[in-house]
C-alpha positions as CSV (number, residue, x, y, z in Angstrom):
1,M,0.2,0.0,-0.1
2,L,1.3,3.6,-1.0
3,E,1.2,6.7,1.3
4,E,-1.6,7.9,-0.4
5,G,-3.9,4.6,0.1
6,G,-3.4,3.2,-3.5
7,R,-2.1,-0.3,-4.2
8,I,0.1,-1.9,-6.7
9,P,-0.3,-5.8,-7.3
10,Y,2.6,-7.8,-8.2
11,D,3.2,-11.3,-8.9
12,K,6.8,-10.9,-7.5
13,C,8.4,-8.1,-5.5
14,I,11.9,-6.9,-4.8
15,Y,12.5,-5.1,-1.6
16,A,15.5,-2.7,-2.2
17,L,15.3,0.5,-0.1
18,G,18.9,0.6,0.5
19,A,20.6,2.0,3.8
20,S,20.7,5.1,5.4
21,C,23.7,6.8,7.4
22,F,24.2,5.9,10.8
23,V,24.3,9.1,13.3
24,P,25.6,8.3,16.6
25,P,23.9,9.8,19.4
26,F,26.5,12.3,20.2
27,K,25.6,15.7,21.7
28,G,25.3,18.2,19.2
29,V,24.6,16.2,16.0
30,D,21.6,18.2,14.8
31,K,23.6,21.9,14.7
32,K,24.5,23.7,11.6
33,G,27.7,22.6,10.1
34,V,27.0,18.9,10.5
35,F,26.9,16.6,7.3
36,V,26.4,12.8,6.4
37,T,27.6,11.4,3.1
38,R,25.2,9.6,1.5
39,T,23.4,11.4,-1.5
40,V,24.1,13.7,-4.2
41,E,22.4,16.5,-1.9
42,D,24.6,15.6,1.0
43,F,27.8,16.2,-1.2
44,E,26.4,19.5,-2.7
45,K,25.6,20.7,1.2
46,I,29.4,20.1,2.0
47,R,30.8,21.5,-0.9
48,R,29.0,24.9,-0.2
49,A,29.9,24.9,3.3
50,M,33.8,24.3,2.3
51,A,33.8,27.5,0.7
52,A,34.2,29.4,4.1
53,A,35.8,26.6,6.3
54,H,39.1,26.5,7.6
55,H,38.7,23.3,10.0
56,A,36.7,20.2,9.3
57,V,36.5,17.1,11.7
58,I,35.2,14.0,10.1
59,V,34.1,11.3,12.5
60,G,34.8,7.7,11.5
61,G,38.2,6.5,9.7
62,G,36.7,4.1,7.1
63,V,36.8,4.5,3.4
64,I,34.5,7.0,2.8
65,G,36.0,9.1,5.7
66,L,39.4,9.1,4.4
67,E,38.4,9.8,0.6
68,M,36.5,12.9,2.2
69,A,39.5,13.9,4.4
70,H,41.9,13.9,1.4
71,E,39.2,15.9,-0.9
72,L,39.0,18.7,2.1
73,N,42.7,18.7,2.4
74,Q,42.9,19.2,-1.1
75,L,41.1,22.7,-0.3
76,D,43.6,23.9,1.9
77,C,41.6,23.1,4.7
78,H,42.9,21.7,8.2
79,V,41.6,18.1,8.3
80,T,41.1,15.7,11.6
81,V,40.0,12.1,11.3
82,L,38.6,10.8,14.7
83,E,38.2,7.0,14.7
84,A,36.7,4.9,17.6
85,A,38.6,1.8,16.4
86,P,42.3,0.9,17.3
87,R,43.1,1.8,13.5
88,V,41.7,3.0,10.1
89,I,39.4,0.9,7.9
90,G,39.7,-1.6,10.6
91,R,37.1,-4.2,9.1
92,L,39.2,-4.4,5.8
93,I,42.6,-4.2,6.5
94,D,45.3,-5.6,8.8
95,E,47.5,-3.7,11.6
96,E,50.7,-3.5,9.8
97,S,49.2,-2.1,6.5
98,A,46.5,0.3,8.5
99,E,50.0,1.8,10.3
100,L,51.6,2.7,6.8
101,L,48.2,3.8,5.2
102,T,47.7,6.1,8.2
103,Q,51.7,7.4,8.0
104,I,51.2,8.3,4.5
105,I,48.2,10.1,5.0
106,C,49.3,12.1,8.1
107,E,52.7,13.2,6.1
108,R,50.1,15.0,3.7
109,G,49.1,17.4,6.8
110,I,45.7,15.4,7.6
111,E,45.6,14.5,11.3
112,I,44.2,10.8,12.5
113,H,43.3,10.0,16.0
114,T,42.3,6.4,16.7
115,G,40.7,4.7,19.8
116,V,39.0,7.8,20.7
117,Q,35.7,8.2,22.5
118,I,33.6,11.2,21.2
119,A,31.7,13.4,24.0
120,G,29.8,15.5,21.6
121,I,29.6,18.5,19.2
122,E,30.6,21.8,20.4
123,G,29.1,25.2,19.5
124,E,25.7,27.4,19.8
125,E,23.6,27.1,16.7
126,S,26.8,26.3,14.5
127,V,29.2,23.9,15.1
128,S,32.7,25.3,16.8
129,G,34.4,21.7,17.6
130,V,34.3,18.3,18.4
131,S,35.2,17.1,22.2
132,L,36.4,13.9,23.4
133,S,35.6,12.3,26.7
134,D,39.0,13.2,27.8
135,G,38.5,16.9,27.4
136,T,40.2,17.4,24.1
137,V,38.5,19.9,21.4
138,F,39.4,19.9,17.8
139,P,38.2,22.9,16.4
140,A,35.8,22.5,13.3
141,D,33.7,24.7,11.0
142,V,32.4,21.5,9.4
143,V,31.9,18.3,10.8
144,I,31.2,15.2,8.6
145,I,30.0,12.1,10.1
146,S,30.9,8.6,8.3
147,C,30.3,5.9,10.8
148,G,28.8,3.3,8.6
149,I,25.0,2.7,7.8
150,R,22.0,1.3,8.8
151,A,19.7,-0.8,6.8
152,N,16.2,0.8,6.0
153,I,13.7,-2.0,7.1
154,Q,10.8,-0.1,8.5
155,P,8.5,-0.7,5.4
156,A,9.2,-4.6,5.8
157,L,8.6,-4.5,9.3
158,Q,5.1,-3.0,8.9
159,S,4.5,-5.4,6.1
160,G,5.2,-8.4,8.3
161,I,8.9,-9.0,6.8
162,Q,11.2,-10.7,9.1
163,C,14.3,-8.5,10.1
164,D,17.1,-8.2,12.3
165,R,19.8,-5.6,11.4
166,G,18.4,-6.1,8.0
167,V,16.0,-7.6,5.9
168,L,16.3,-11.4,6.4
169,V,16.9,-13.5,3.4
170,N,17.9,-16.5,2.4
171,S,20.5,-17.9,-0.1
172,Y,18.1,-17.3,-2.9
173,M,17.1,-13.6,-2.0
174,E,13.8,-14.7,-0.7
175,T,12.2,-12.8,2.4
176,S,9.9,-14.6,4.8
177,L,7.0,-13.4,2.8
178,P,5.8,-15.5,-0.1
179,D,7.0,-14.1,-3.7
180,V,8.8,-11.2,-1.9
181,Y,12.6,-10.9,-2.4
182,A,15.2,-8.2,-1.2
183,A,18.5,-6.9,-2.3
184,G,21.1,-4.5,-1.7
185,D,22.4,-2.7,1.4
186,C,19.3,-3.5,3.1
187,I,19.3,-7.3,3.4
188,Q,20.9,-9.7,6.0
189,G,21.9,-13.1,4.8
190,D,24.3,-15.9,5.5
191,S,27.2,-13.9,4.5
192,I,28.1,-10.5,5.7
193,N,26.8,-7.5,4.2
194,P,29.8,-4.8,3.5
195,G,27.7,-2.6,2.2
196,L,29.7,-2.1,-0.9
197,W,28.6,-1.9,-4.6
198,R,29.6,-5.4,-5.8
199,Y,27.4,-6.9,-3.0
200,A,24.5,-4.8,-3.8
201,L,24.9,-5.7,-7.6
202,R,25.2,-9.6,-7.2
203,S,22.3,-9.8,-4.5
204,A,20.2,-7.8,-6.9
205,Q,21.3,-10.0,-10.0
206,T,20.3,-12.9,-8.0
207,A,16.9,-11.6,-6.5
208,A,15.9,-10.5,-9.9
209,K,16.8,-13.8,-12.0
210,N,15.0,-15.8,-9.1
211,A,11.8,-13.6,-9.4
212,V,11.4,-13.8,-13.0
213,S,12.5,-17.4,-13.9
214,E,10.5,-20.5,-14.0
215,R,13.6,-22.7,-14.0
216,E,15.5,-24.0,-10.7
217,K,16.7,-21.0,-8.6
218,E,20.0,-19.3,-8.5
219,E,22.0,-19.1,-5.2
220,F,23.7,-16.0,-4.2
221,I,27.6,-16.4,-4.0
222,P,29.2,-13.4,-2.9
223,L,32.6,-12.5,-4.5
224,P,35.4,-11.5,-1.8
225,E,35.3,-8.3,-1.1
226,T,37.1,-5.5,-2.8
227,V,38.4,-1.8,-2.2
228,I,39.5,0.6,-4.8
229,M,40.6,4.1,-3.4
230,S,43.0,7.0,-4.0
231,V,44.0,9.0,-0.8
232,A,47.1,11.4,-0.2
233,D,48.6,10.8,-3.7
234,T,48.7,7.1,-3.2
235,S,46.5,4.5,-4.0
236,L,45.0,1.5,-2.1
237,F,43.8,-1.9,-3.3
238,I,42.3,-4.3,-0.6
239,C,40.4,-7.8,-1.8
240,G,39.7,-10.5,0.1
241,S,40.6,-11.5,3.8
242,T,43.3,-9.6,5.6
243,E,42.6,-11.4,9.1
244,I,45.3,-13.2,10.6
245,Q,44.0,-16.4,11.8
246,E,45.8,-19.5,12.8
247,G,47.6,-20.9,9.9
248,T,47.7,-17.6,8.0
249,R,51.1,-16.8,6.4
250,T,52.2,-13.3,4.9
251,E,54.3,-12.0,2.6
252,V,55.6,-8.5,2.4
253,I,57.2,-6.6,-0.5
254,R,58.1,-2.8,0.3
255,E,59.9,-0.4,-1.7
256,K,60.9,3.5,-1.7
257,N,60.5,5.6,-4.4
258,G,63.5,5.6,-6.6
259,K,65.2,2.4,-5.3
260,Q,64.1,0.2,-8.2
261,K,64.3,1.8,-11.8
262,V,61.4,-0.3,-13.1
263,F,58.4,0.8,-15.3
264,K,55.4,0.3,-13.1
265,V,52.1,0.3,-14.6
266,N,49.1,1.8,-12.4
267,R,51.5,3.7,-10.0
268,Q,50.4,6.3,-8.3
269,P,52.5,9.8,-9.3
270,G,54.1,11.0,-6.3
271,A,53.5,8.1,-4.4
272,A,56.4,7.7,-1.8
273,V,56.1,3.7,-0.9
274,T,55.1,1.0,-2.6
275,Y,53.8,-2.0,-0.1
276,E,51.9,-5.0,-1.0
277,K,51.3,-7.4,1.3
278,R,49.7,-11.1,0.5
279,F,47.8,-13.4,2.9
280,Y,47.7,-17.2,2.5
281,D,45.9,-20.2,4.0
282,H,46.0,-23.9,3.2
283,K,44.0,-23.0,0.2
284,G,46.4,-20.2,-1.1
285,L,46.1,-16.6,-1.7
286,K,43.3,-15.5,0.3
287,G,43.6,-11.5,0.8
288,A,46.1,-8.8,-0.3
289,V,46.8,-5.1,0.4
290,L,48.6,-2.9,-2.4
291,I,49.7,0.6,-1.6
292,G,51.1,2.9,-4.0
293,D,51.9,0.6,-6.8
294,L,48.7,-1.5,-8.3
295,G,50.5,-3.2,-10.9
296,S,49.6,-6.5,-9.5
297,L,46.0,-6.0,-8.8
298,A,44.6,-7.9,-11.8
299,E,46.9,-10.9,-10.8
300,V,45.9,-11.2,-6.8
301,K,41.9,-10.2,-7.6
302,S,42.2,-13.1,-9.9
303,K,43.7,-15.3,-7.5
304,I,41.4,-14.5,-4.6
305,E,38.4,-15.0,-6.8
306,G,39.1,-18.2,-8.3
307,R,39.6,-19.7,-5.1
């Protein structure tokens, strides 16, 4: 049923209402100058606010938070990143690689503070700073909250569809209601939903095929998580699992610029460090982190996805 009271009949229905930015219940999140990063309108608001800003604080050191930090730093704005976890991009990257990435970013003039607890956002009507639980205050004209996403499940709940953190689906993307499928950032299934494009795309393809096909249903098989980003004049590629478990072996290649006079494809101009770390288990290559030189991207991606 629509808000206006109308109804749209269906034979099959796919629920794909995505997710919204998660905004922690900090004091002061409703002040002028606090933004999230989800829609085109959000980024337009940030762009306009940055015209007169000199200090920006980004709450969240994930992929989006670090990319925003780089972009704002390019505008000659002093940028501070505050992350509650012990390291940046903590869910995707190992400790050693995160330390190197943090060092590279900080060398470009961006401040990063990890393991911090935010007390609130300071200011009267407009933002003036962000305070930590230890009393430290970071000045800010703009605060950008990048603390992940939350699935949009309210319409599903109202329809009687079973939900937890997301809309619950089986391996065929079927929900608890007959002939209703779900896909994208709003779903919760057997595999972890990373909130990334490839996961959303593959789940949508599976839901669509099963909704329209009268043949045997197709199971959803997610590919290893992959992230490619450019930040602080270097490139970063993460693929697969970088978790150190029992039996995990690692291989590290590290090179300073100028030490090796070999032409490198996909080397980021100005990158001071070339770093590659590979993670192996009994099945072979399971994950990799590349910083600076992405020349072996295709090779490692192929090996990890072909496991």
